[in-house]
C-alpha positions, 0 to 999 in steps of 0.5 A: 088209060091216057088222061087229059089234064081236064079229066084231073080236075083243077090244079091244086098245090102240094099241100093239098096233094093226097096220098093215093092220088094217081100219077100219070106219066107226060103222055097220060099213062098211069105209072103209080099213085102218090105214096108220100109227098116230100116238102120242107114244110117250115120253108114252104118248099115242095120237094117232090113225091114217092110214088108207089107202083105195084108190088110194093115197089116205090120211087122218088120224083123230084119236084123238077120232075113233076109237071102239074098237080091236080085234084085227081092226078099228078102229071110228071114231066117224064115218059112212063119208061123214065117214070119206071126208072125213077130211083128207089128211096133208100136209107143210104142213097146212091147219090154221092158227093162231088167232093168227099171233103166238102161234107155236105150231102147233095139235095137229091141224096138228102131227098131220098133219105127223107123218102126213106125215112117216111116209107120206113117210119123213121120220122 
């Protein structure tokens, strides 16, 4: 099923985004629903969403991959195939430091770790 932005209602802030809201690919194909919204509330920064796909599989879409947030749906800036290939949140994300000597985690690794913590209840 394909949905237009008009079908999704008014644009809303990530702060109003509810778990269970439909997540759609750029072409309108539904690819899952919002499992968690990741944000740094103290800094008012939207990090992305954890998408629940069928059969308990979860993936992470970075804020840059989210094209629009509406009352009844989130539209990704990705095709359905790209959405299905998004990384799964994990305790130890596969993203590694560019320079292991710097000791700092990459922003995407930090986001994936926080997503894992939310899914596993370690927050």
